[in-house]
C-alpha positions in Angstrom: -103.1 175.7 -83.2 -101.2 173.3 -80.9 -98.3 171.1 -81.8 -99.0 167.4 -81.8 -96.5 165.0 -80.3 -95.5 163.7 -83.8 -94.9 167.3 -85.0 -92.6 168.0 -82.1 -90.6 164.9 -82.7 -89.7 165.8 -86.3 -86.0 165.9 -86.8 -84.3 169.0 -88.2 -82.7 166.8 -90.8 -84.8 163.7 -91.6 -82.0 162.1 -93.6 -79.5 162.2 -90.7 -79.6 158.8 -88.9 -77.1 159.9 -86.3 -79.5 162.4 -84.7 -80.2 162.2 -81.0 -83.7 162.2 -79.4 -84.0 166.0 -79.8 -83.4 165.8 -83.5 -79.9 167.3 -83.2 -77.0 165.7 -84.9 -74.5 164.2 -82.5 -71.1 165.9 -82.6 -68.2 163.7 -83.2 -64.6 164.7 -82.8 -62.2 163.6 -85.5 -59.0 161.8 -84.7 -55.8 163.2 -86.0 -55.7 160.6 -88.8 -59.4 161.3 -89.8 -58.6 165.1 -89.9 -55.6 164.4 -92.1 -57.6 162.3 -94.5 -60.4 165.0 -94.6 -57.9 167.7 -95.4 -56.2 165.5 -98.0 -59.5 164.8 -99.7 -60.7 168.4 -99.8 -60.0 170.4 -103.0 -56.8 172.4 -103.2 -57.0 176.2 -103.1 -55.7 177.9 -106.2 -54.2 181.3 -105.6 -55.8 184.1 -107.6 -52.3 185.4 -108.2 -51.3 182.1 -109.8 -54.2 182.5 -112.2 -53.2 186.0 -113.0 -49.6 185.0 -113.6 -50.6 182.2 -115.9 -52.9 184.5 -117.8 -50.1 187.0 -118.3 -47.8 184.3 -119.5 -50.3 183.0 -122.0 -51.0 186.6 -123.1 -47.3 187.3 -123.7 -46.9 184.0 -125.5 -49.8 184.8 -127.8 -48.3 188.3 -128.4 -45.0 186.7 -129.4 -46.8 184.4 -131.8 -48.6 187.4 -133.3 -45.2 189.2 -133.5 -43.7 186.3 -135.4 -46.6 186.2 -137.7 -46.3 190.0 -138.2 -42.7 189.5 -139.4 -44.1 187.9 -142.5 -46.0 191.1 -143.2 -49.4 189.3 -143.1 -50.5 190.7 -139.8 -49.7 194.3 -139.2 -50.5 195.5 -135.7 -51.2 192.1 -134.3 -48.4 192.2 -131.6 -49.7 195.3 -129.9 -53.3 194.2 -130.2 -52.6 190.8 -128.8 -50.6 192.3 -125.9 -53.4 194.8 -125.2 -55.9 191.9 -125.3 -54.0 190.2 -122.6 -53.9 193.4 -120.6 -57.7 193.7 -120.9 -57.9 190.4 -119.0 -54.9 190.6 -116.6 -55.3 194.2 -115.3 -58.9 193.9 -114.2 -58.3 190.4 -112.9 -55.3 191.7 -110.8 -57.5 194.5 -109.4 -60.1 192.0 -108.4 -57.6 189.6 -106.9 -56.0 192.5 -104.9 -59.4 193.6 -103.6 -60.6 190.0 -102.8 -57.4 189.1 -100.9 -57.6 192.2 -98.7 -58.0 191.4 -95.0 -61.1 193.6 -94.9 -63.1 191.2 -97.2 -63.0 188.3 -94.7 -64.4 190.2 -91.7 -67.8 188.7 -92.1 -69.9 186.7 -94.6 -71.8 189.9 -95.4 -68.6 191.8 -96.1 -67.4 189.0 -98.3 -70.5 189.0 -100.4 -70.5 192.8 -100.8 -66.8 192.6 -101.7 -67.4 190.0 -104.4 -70.1 192.1 -105.9 -68.1 195.4 -105.7 -64.9 194.0 -107.1 -66.8 192.1 -109.9 -68.3 195.5 -110.9 -64.9 197.1 -110.8 -63.5 194.3 -113.0 -66.3 194.6 -115.5 -66.0 198.4 -115.6 -62.3 198.5 -116.1 -62.5 195.8 -118.8 -65.2 197.8 -120.7 -63.2 201.0 -120.3 -60.0 199.4 -121.6 -61.9 198.0 -124.6 -63.4 201.4 -125.4 -59.9 203.0 -125.2 -58.3 200.3 -127.4 -58.8 202.1 -130.8 -57.1 205.2 -129.3 -54.3 203.5 -127.5 -53.3 200.7 -130.0 -52.4 201.8 -133.5 -53.0 200.0 -135.8 -55.6 197.9 -134.0 -56.4 194.4 -135.0 -59.7 193.4 -133.2 -59.3 189.7 -134.1 -55.9 189.5 -132.5 -57.1 191.4 -129.4 -60.2 189.3 -129.0 -58.4 186.0 -129.6 -55.8 186.8 -127.0 -58.6 187.8 -124.5 -60.3 184.4 -125.1 -57.1 182.5 -124.6 -56.3 184.3 -121.4 -59.8 183.8 -120.0 -59.6 180.1 -120.6 -57.1 179.9 -117.8 -60.0 179.9 -115.3 -61.0 176.4 -116.6 -57.4 175.2 -116.0 -57.5 176.6 -112.5 -60.7 174.6 -111.8 -59.1 171.5 -113.2 -56.0 172.0 -111.1 -58.1 172.5 -108.0 -60.0 169.3 -108.6 -56.9 167.1 -108.7 
C-alpha cells in the first residue's frame, strides 16, 4: 500500500490554521506582556494544606456546635463523635497531601500517576480503618454526628474548586 500525495499532506491537527506546509504548528514566542496575561488568566493553584486546614477548622467548629447542643442534654456523645468525624476526613487527607507533595512524586508523569493511585488507596484504607475503629475509640458514639461532620468537612473540596476558578 503506497501513500498518495493527498494522504501525505494531511495535517496532524486539521483544525490548526497556523500550521506550516509540513503540517506542524508554527512556534510563536510570547512577549513579556502576553506571558503575564496568560499567567493571570490561568487558574490559581490551591494548596492541599490550605484545604486540610479549612477542613480541620470546619470540623472543630462543627464539634463545638455539637458540644453546645450537648450542654442541653439532648445530644450525648455528639462532641467526641463530631471531632472524630472531622479526624476521619482530615487525617487521611493530610497523609495524601504529604505523599503527593513529596519531591519524588514529580520525577516523571508515570511516577506522578502511580503516586496518585497509591496515596488514594492509602487515604481510602486509613478512612475505612478509622471508621471501623470508631465504636471502640469514641464512647458514646453518635453516628449521625460523626457522619454529618464528615460530610461538612468533605464539602471543602467544592469550595477549593470555586476558589481556584476565581
